C-alpha positions, 0 to 999 in steps of 0.5 A, a space after each residue: 747303328 745305336 740307340 738314339 743318344 740323350 743329346 737328341 732330346 728324347 728318351 722314347 724307345 721304340 720296342 719294335 724288335 721285341 714285338 716283332 719277336 714275340 709275334 714271330 713276325 719280320 720287319 719285312 712282313 710288318 712292312 707289307 701289312 701296314 704299307 710302310 717302307 722297310 727303310 721307314 721301319 728300320 729307322 723307327 726300330 733303330 730309334 732314329 725316327 724324329 716323328 711318326 704319323 698317327 695313321 702309320 702308328 695306328 697300322 703298326 699297332 693294329 698289325 701287332 695287336 698292341 697298344 701305343 704303350 707297348 710300342 713306344 716307352 720312355 727309357 730313363 
């Protein structure tokens, strides 16, 4: 899958891959820690998510010890 195209109406990029690599964590491990399915995390990781719950965002940021702005960035 390729990142979302600009015509999707947004330029938000999820840096989940980079943050996982920096922390030596797998997507499966993150899924287990935050209680979010592997499929849903993959959708987010591949910039295909249309929305994210604040509770999910909070859990991911806590598990990765990061701020929202480190996870989600605007990709010009």
